[in-house]
DRENGU-202123 format. One record per atom (N, C-alpha, C, CB): residue in one letter; x, y, z. Coordinates in pm, whole numbers, padded with zeros to 5 digits, always signed. Glycine has a CB too. Example, Ala and Ser with C-alpha at 12.3 -4.5 7.8 and 13.67 -1.06 7.14 Angstrom:
REM DRENGU-202123
A+01319-00569+00780;A+01230-00450+00780;A+01320-00330+00780;A+01131-00447+00905;S+01285-00225+00708;S+01367-00106+00714;S+01290+00003+00787;S+01408-00060+00572;
END
This chain:
REM DRENGU-202123
M-01724+02650+12289;M-01784+02558+12194;M-01837+02439+12271;M-01682+02514+12085;D-01968+02434+12285;D-02031+02328+12362;D-02097+02221+12278;D-02132+02385+12452;G-02110+02243+12149;G-02172+02146+12059;G-02081+02033+12028;G-02215+02212+11932;P-02135+01926+11965;P-02053+01813+11925;P-01951+01854+11816;P-02144+01699+11874;T-01838+01785+11821;T-01728+01810+11729;T-01701+01689+11644;T-01601+01850+11804;Y-01680+01708+11515;Y-01654+01599+11423;Y-01524+01629+11346;Y-01773+01579+11325;L-01452+01522+11316;L-01333+01536+11231;L-01359+01459+11103;L-01202+01486+11304;K-01339+01525+10992;K-01361+01467+10861;K-01239+01490+10772;K-01487+01525+10796;K-01206+01396+10686;K-01099+01413+10590;K-01153+01497+10475;K-01045+01275+10540;V-01074+01591+10432;V-01113+01676+10317;V-01086+01596+10190;V-01035+01814+10316;A-01191+01565+10115;A-01180+01486+09993;A-01096+01554+09891;A-01315+01456+09936;G-01002+01483+09832;G-00922+01534+09721;G-00807+01625+09764;G-01010+01607+09627;A-00792+01653+09892;A-00687+01744+09938;A-00551+01675+09930;A-00716+01792+10082;E-00457+01742+09868;E-00318+01696+09866;E-00229+01813+09901;E-00278+01635+09726;P-00153+01808+10007;P-00144+01694+10100;P-00270+01682+10183;P-00021+01708+10192;E-00280+01567+10249;E-00400+01532+10331;E-00433+01641+10431;E-00377+01401+10406;R-00562+01676+10435;R-00611+01777+10531;R-00737+01723+10599;R-00643+01914+10458;F-00761+01771+10719;F-00878+01735+10796;F-00958+01862+10829;F-00837+01659+10925;A-01088+01846+10838;A-01175+01955+10880;A-01234+01917+11015;A-01289+01983+10774;M-01218+02004+11116;M-01278+01982+11246;M-01398+02074+11248;M-01177+02011+11365;I-01516+02014+11261;I-01644+02089+11255;I-01708+02080+11393;I-01743+02032+11142;T-01731+02197+11450;T-01801+02205+11578;T-01941+02260+11549;T-01722+02295+11682;M-02041+02183+11590;M-02179+02224+11568;M-02230+02311+11683;M-02270+02101+11551;R-02325+02394+11651;R-02391+02471+11757;R-02458+02377+11853;R-02495+02571+11699;A-02470+02414+11976;A-02532+02328+12077;A-02676+02286+12041;A-02532+02400+12210;D-02747+02373+11967;D-02885+02338+11925;D-02890+02262+11792;D-02969+02465+11913;Q-02771+02226+11739;Q-02759+02149+11616;Q-02814+02223+11492;Q-02831+02017+11633;S-02828+02356+11499;S-02881+02431+11386;S-02784+02456+11277;S-02933+02558+11432;G-02656+02424+11298;G-02556+02443+11195;G-02418+02449+11256;G-02586+02569+11114;P-02317+02463+11173;P-02179+02469+11228;P-02156+02595+11303;P-02076+02457+11118;E-02085+02584+11413;E-02041+02702+11489;E-01900+02743+11446;E-02045+02674+11642;N-01815+02642+11415;N-01679+02667+11379;N-01628+02554+11289;N-01592+02682+11505;I-01546+02589+11190;I-01479+02490+11107;I-01334+02531+11100;I-01543+02480+10964;A-01244+02436+11129;A-01102+02459+11124;A-01037+02349+11043;A-01042+02467+11265;F-00932+02383+10969;F-00861+02287+10881;F-00721+02263+10937;F-00853+02340+10732;F-00681+02133+10936;F-00553+02092+10991;F-00488+01985+10908;F-00569+02044+11132;S-00354+01978+10909;S-00284+01859+10869;S-00293+01762+10989;S-00133+01891+10826;E-00249+01636+10972;E-00254+01545+11086;E-00167+01597+11199;E-00210+01404+11044;A-00049+01644+11169;A+00042+01693+11276;A-00019+01813+11346;A+00181+01730+11218;E-00079+01904+11270;E-00143+02021+11331;E-00260+01983+11421;E-00191+02116+11222;F-00338+01884+11375;F-00452+01839+11455;F-00404+01776+11585;F-00538+01737+11375;R-00300+01693+11576;R-00247+01629+11697;R-00196+01734+11795;R-00135+01531+11663;E-00129+01836+11746;E-00077+01941+11834;E-00193+02022+11894;E+00020+02034+11755;F-00289+02058+11813;F-00409+02130+11862;F-00480+02051+11968;F-00506+02160+11748;S-00498+01921+11948;S-00569+01836+12041;S-00491+01822+12169;S-00597+01700+11980;R-00361+01816+12161;R-00278+01804+12281;R-00288+01932+12364;R-00129+01776+12244;V-00287+02046+12299;V-00287+02173+12371;V-00430+02216+12410;V-00221+02281+12285;N-00526+02198+12316;N-00663+02252+12338;N-00768+02146+12357;N-00703+02339+12222;G-00730+02019+12361;G-00829+01914+12369;G-00906+01914+12500;G-00763+01783+12349;K-01022+01852+12497;K-01102+01840+12617;K-01030+01753+12716;K-01239+01784+12585;P-01053+01776+12845;P-00993+01687+12945;P-01028+01543+12919;P-01038+01726+13084;G-00935+01455+12930;G-00960+01313+12908;G-00936+01266+12766;G-01099+01280+12946;L-00902+01357+12673;L-00871+01320+12535;L-00734+01257+12534;L-00878+01443+12439;T-00731+01127+12513;T-00605+01051+12517;T-00543+01041+12376;T-00631+00909+12575;Q-00420+00996+12369;Q-00355+00969+12243;Q-00439+00867+12162;Q-00211+00917+12266;H-00493+00767+12232;H-00577+00668+12166;H-00702+00733+12105;H-00617+00560+12267;D-00765+00827+12178;D-00881+00899+12125;D-00847+00977+11999;D-00936+00993+12230;I-00733+01043+12001;I-00690+01122+11886;I-00664+01029+11766;I-00561+01205+11920;D-00594+00916+11791;D-00567+00819+11685;D-00697+00769+11626;D-00483+00701+11739;L-00796+00740+11713;L-00925+00687+11664;L-01000+00793+11583;L-01012+00640+11784;M-00996+00917+11623;M-01061+01022+11547;M-01002+01032+11405;M-01047+01156+11621;I-00871+01026+11397;I-00805+01035+11266;I-00838+00911+11182;I-00651+01049+11283;K-00831+00792+11246;K-00864+00672+11172;K-01008+00674+11119;K-00842+00550+11260;N-01102+00718+11200;N-01242+00727+11159;N-01262+00829+11047;N-01329+00763+11277;A-01189+00941+11055;A-01199+01043+10951;A-01149+00991+10817;A-01119+01167+10990;R-01048+00910+10819;R-00991+00853+10697;R-01081+00743+10640;R-00851+00796+10724;A-01159+00677+10724;A-01236+00564+10678;A-01365+00601+10600;A-01272+00479+10797;V-01405+00725+10611;V-01531+00764+10547;V-01508+00811+10408;V-01600+00871+10626;
END
């Protein structure tokens, strides 16, 4: 997955869920969509995250997803 990745909060989901959307490199549409709880996303990011993805980066992604 080489395209940009976005994390968005799923509106109305109880309990809270996040959608991680990876776009195709040519931006023609989504390549992959995965759904996570916060704990699942943190674990996924820790295990599968890009090199250099820090705890601060993960916190910021979650904070930004909640703010929209």
